[in-house]
Structures are given as structure tokens and as C-alpha cells.
N, C-alpha and C positions, 0 to 999 in steps of 0.2 A: 282849875280845882273839879274834880270830878264828883259823881255824884256819890259817890263809893267811901269818900274825906268828909261829908258830911256826916248832920247827926243824924240819927234814923231811931223814931218814934212808932212806937209801934200800938195799932188802931184797930178796931173792930169793922166788918161787913158794914155796921149800920150805919158809920162813918164818915165809909165809902160813896155809902146808897144816898144816904144825906145828901154829898158833897155836888153829887152824881146831877142827882131830882134838882135841885136848887140852878145848875148852869143851865139845863134843859128845860126847866117847868113853863119856858116860852113853848113845848110844843106839846104841851097836854092839851085837852079837849077844856072850855068851860065847867070848874068846877063851881058844884048846888052849891056852897057858902064858903064866907073865906073861913070860917074854922077848918075846911081843907085846906087853905094856901095856906093858912099861920101853920100850919103839922110841918109845909115844903118851907117854909121860907124861916121859921124858927122853931126848929128840929127836936125834940127832945131822945137825946139816942138810947137812953134808958128804957124810955115806952115802948114795952114790949109792942101796943096797937097801933104807934104809931113806924112803927119801924117796920112794920108789915103793910101798912097802907103805902106807905113809901115805895118799899120794894115793887107792889102789886105795879103803884103810877109808873114806877123806870122800867117794868116792864112792859108795861102799855108801849111804851114809845123805844125802848132800847132792847128788847127779848132778842132781837137776830145779833148784839155784842154781845149783851151779858151771857147768852147762852152756852159762847164760847172762851170763858174765861174757866179757866180751869177750876175747879171746887175748893182742890188746896192751898189755891192763893194766898201767903199771907199777905197783909197790910201793913204798910207804917205811913208816915209821913216825915219828910225828909225836908229838912233847912239847913241850905236852900240851893233854886235851880240858878247857877249864873251862866254869864254867857258864852262862860268859856267851857258849860258842859253841855252847849248843844249840841256838838256834833257826835256824841251818847243817844242822841234822841231819831230814835223811827216817828216817819209819817205812817198812821193804822196803812196796814198792807190789806189789797184786795178790798180796795174801798173807789176806786177808781183814779187813785192816787199816784199807783204804781208804775216803775220805769227802771227795766232791769239794768239799767244803764248806770243807777246810783243807788240802791236799792236799798229807794227810803229814804237816803238822810236829810234830815230833816234841812240843814244849810243847802241840801243841791237842791232839797223841792224848790226851796224858796225861790231861787234862780228861774225856776220855769214857772211858776205860779204867779199869776201877778193879785196878788193879793192886800186890800188896803187896811193898816193898822187902823181898827177903830175909838181903841183903848186902851191905856197903857197899863204899863201891868201891875203895879202898886194897884188897879182897881178891878183886879180880874179875880175869878175864883180861885181853887186851886187848881192846876193841870191836873190830870189823873195816867200814870204812866202801867207801863207794866213790862215786866222784862223777865228772865231765868237767873237772876244772882246779880248781888249791886254793882259788877264791873260793868251790866249792860251788855250790847245797847235794850235802851227800852223803847217800845214803842208808845204810841202818846193815845191813847184810850178813849180820852176825852180832850179837848183845845185843841186839835189842829188846826183850826181857821185862825185862831189867833196867833199860835207858838208862828204859821207859816206864815203869817205878818209878820211878825215881830222882829223874824229873823232876815224878810226880802225889805226892811224899813231903814235896815244900815247903821239901826243903834245899835252905838256898843258899851259896855262895861256898867250895863244900868239896869240889868237884868238880877236882884235879888227877890227870889219869892218862895216861899211854900208850896208842896207839890204832896202828892202821894203817889208812893209807889206801889206795887205787886208784883209777888217776886213767887212764879213754881217754875218748878222741874218739869212739869208737864207739859208740849209742846201747845201750840196756840194757832188757831186760823188765821188771827187778826197780826199777829209778828212775823212779819217776812222774814228774815234769819229760816225761819222753821220752815220746810218743803214741807206741800203742802200734803203728801201722803194719800193716808186714808181720811184727811182731816177733811170736813166736807159741812157746811153751812146749813144741814138741812131746815132750819128753821126759815130761811126766806122761803122756800117752797111751802108752807104754813099758812091760810088763812085763818084770821084771830079775830075771834070775837069783840064786839065793841067795850069797853071797861066798862063794869057794875061798878058804881064804889056805893062801898057801903056808909049808913049815914054818921054822920061823927060830931059829939060822942057816941060811944056805940048804946043801944038803947039795950035795957034790961029785962 
């Protein structure tokens, strides 16, 4: 059952950022207040201030990655990812996982990467994928370790989880099917200052 045959529901970039940041919140420096963590763990994506705060926090830890996602990407929640859709997935490219022999196909990477499955899929946050159209292939933007571990675990016919998928016709540096060409992640060479966290709630 391909991802293209599943139910696709359009979502906003704010939903994507909230999900991504929740999954990566352990990589943030210690936040000054519990209110700030509440904005991450209980997001209100209708609140512009919260959306801006979460985007800035995510950029602090993932600027290299987010800087290469094409800005015209349309985002969807797809229900659901099943075992027989795993061959459509590619582990993120140009990040140390690459092997030209298997084109970063998830099921092949799982054979050469010994990762332990630490949590069952029903407890996961939504993995985030990216591709050019609904037929794939899809690069795993967030969730590489747990999807590789699942594929390596030998479990079968038990995967049924929602995923977030971005689609754009524009090439992406981290999508291994796209030749690098003029694509270059120059942000990797840029020193970034420490995150300056504004007060929350904002003062008048």
C-alpha cells in the first residue's frame, strides 16, 4: 500500500515546526522558564507569538537542515505509513548515511546500520518526510534513527502510523535522488550566535 494511496490532509508550516521541535526538544539548551517548555509541549499553532518562538528555537538546532527545505514546500499529514511503504523511503542524504550502492533506500540502510529499536512505533512522534510528488521517493527529514531501527528489527505488518510529508518540485540538498549540482549547504560554514530567548509571555 503506497503512501500515495493514503489519505492526505493539508497542514500548515506551523504544524510541521511544532511537531519537529517537540521531537528534538532534548537538543535545546536549558530554557529559562517552564512556560517556554509548555509552548513546545502543548503548542497552540494559532498563536503567532508561539509560532515565531518555536520556529526560532527549531532554527537554533536545525538551521542547516531547514535552510535547505524549499520554501514552496506544501505540507500534509498522511494516514498512514505501513510496512509495505517502507521501500519508498530514503534515509537523509549527505549526512553521513550515504552509500551509492543502495541510494540510501531505508530497507538497505537498515541492513548496514545496527541501530536498536528503543520504542514501539505507536509511541513515536510523527516522522517527517519530503519528496517531489506523492509517488515518492521520500527523504526522511526527521525520524531517521527510529525508522532505520524499526526496519532493521525484523518487525513486519505492525507499522501503522501517521507521517508528515512535504512536497516541492524544487531540488533539495538532502534529497539524495537530487544531484548536488549547484546545491550547497553554505549554512554549515556559518557560525551562529547563541539563541537569545525573549520573555514569555511577551511583556507589554
